[in-house]
Every structure is written in C-alpha cells, then in structure tokens.
C-alpha positions as CSV (number, residue, x, y, z in Angstrom):
1,M,174.9,101.7,130.3
2,S,173.7,104.2,127.1
3,T,169.8,103.5,125.9
4,W,170.5,106.0,123.0
5,M,170.8,103.4,119.5
6,A,172.7,104.8,116.9
7,T,170.9,102.5,113.9
8,T,167.4,100.5,114.4
9,P,167.4,97.8,116.8
10,T,168.6,94.3,116.7
11,I,167.0,92.2,119.2
12,A,163.2,92.0,119.6
13,P,161.9,93.4,123.4
14,P,162.2,89.9,125.0
15,Q,165.2,89.3,124.2
16,R,166.5,92.8,126.0
17,D,168.5,93.0,129.8
18,P,166.2,94.3,131.7
19,A,169.6,96.4,132.9
20,D,168.9,97.6,129.0
21,V,165.2,99.3,129.8
22,A,164.3,103.2,131.1
23,P,161.5,103.1,132.5
24,A,158.6,104.7,130.6
25,E,158.3,107.3,132.8
26,S,161.9,108.5,132.1
27,Y,160.5,109.7,128.0
28,R,159.6,113.2,127.3
29,P,157.3,113.8,124.8
30,A,158.9,115.3,121.2
31,D,161.7,112.8,122.6
32,P,162.9,110.8,119.1
33,V,162.3,106.2,119.9
34,W,162.4,103.3,118.1
35,V,158.8,101.4,119.0
36,Y,158.5,97.5,118.5
37,R,155.6,96.8,116.3
38,D,156.3,93.8,113.9
39,G,160.5,95.5,113.9
40,W,161.4,98.1,114.8
41,R,160.0,101.8,113.8
42,A,161.3,105.2,114.1
43,G,158.4,107.0,116.7
44,V,158.4,110.3,118.5
45,I,157.1,110.5,122.0
46,E,153.4,111.7,122.7
47,A,153.3,110.8,125.9
48,A,155.2,108.9,129.3
49,S,153.6,108.1,132.5
50,P,155.6,105.8,135.4
51,R,153.6,102.8,133.2
52,A,154.1,103.3,129.3
53,V,154.4,106.3,127.2
54,T,152.3,106.7,123.6
55,V,154.2,106.8,120.3
56,T,153.1,109.0,117.0
57,Y,155.1,106.1,114.9
58,R,155.9,105.7,110.6
59,P,153.9,101.7,111.0
60,G,155.6,100.7,107.8
61,A,157.2,102.5,105.1
62,H,155.0,104.9,103.5
63,F,154.7,108.2,105.4
64,G,151.9,107.1,107.0
65,T,151.6,107.5,111.1
66,G,150.4,105.4,113.9
67,V,149.7,106.4,117.6
68,D,150.3,103.6,120.4
69,T,150.7,102.9,123.5
70,F,154.0,101.2,124.2
71,T,155.5,100.2,127.5
72,A,159.0,100.2,127.9
73,P,160.4,96.7,126.6
74,Y,159.5,98.4,123.5
75,V,160.9,101.2,123.1
76,T,164.6,102.4,123.1
77,S,165.5,105.5,122.7
78,R,166.5,107.0,118.7
79,H,169.7,109.2,117.9
80,D,169.4,108.6,113.4
81,D,166.9,111.3,111.8
82,D,163.4,110.6,110.8
83,P,162.7,113.6,108.5
84,T,158.9,112.5,108.0
85,L,158.5,112.6,112.0
86,D,161.0,114.6,113.3
87,Y,160.6,118.7,113.5
88,R,157.2,117.8,112.5
89,G,155.7,120.5,114.4
90,L,158.1,123.7,113.2
91,Y,155.8,122.8,110.0
92,L,152.4,123.3,112.0
93,A,150.6,126.9,111.2
94,R,148.4,128.7,113.1
95,R,144.9,129.4,111.9
96,K,142.4,131.7,112.9
97,P,139.4,130.4,113.4
98,L,136.5,132.3,110.8
99,A,134.4,134.0,114.0
100,D,138.5,136.0,114.2
101,R,138.6,137.7,111.0
102,K,137.5,140.7,109.6
103,S,134.9,141.1,106.5
104,T,136.0,142.5,103.7
105,A,132.0,142.5,102.3
C-alpha cells in the first residue's frame, strides 16, 4: 500500500494500520513528511536510523521550525508542498570566513 499522503492525515498514530507504516530507515534526508506532534505537521527528514527519524517541522501556524526525533508510526510521507520547509537549501548562501577575505586597507 502506498504511504504517500496527498493531504494532511486525519488518523492518529495509534489508530494507523501497521501495514501503512513505513519503516523509519526507509526515509532519506530531505524527504517531505507529515509528523504527529499535537496534530499532523509538515516536516522534512534530516536523518534516519532503523529505529527513528530526525525531522525539521513546523510546530504551529507560524513560520518557525522545530527539530525532533520521531518513531515510524508518527511519520508518513507528504506530497503537498510547504514553501517554508521545502527547497530551503536553495536559499542558503556560502560565506567566506573572515580569514579568507582580502584586506582592502
């Protein structure tokens, strides 16, 4: 059965069918997911292990983010875009350390 969700899930993790729960180690960094923390929240995988995943997610309606670790029943794949979380790597700029900058004086 597909674990991709087109919209926000409506069922709480304890009621999820175990056959619909993907193993934590099946996720990869940058995968878009839903995580359950006081309701389902949009998130992005940072790291995964056989037991859990680390996710950056939006804990509320504001634009701030949180980072937490979740077990597999509390995570499911997300298909919807979240402009606050998705593509955030595109906006990072590489800066030179001060020691590498040439002095103009």
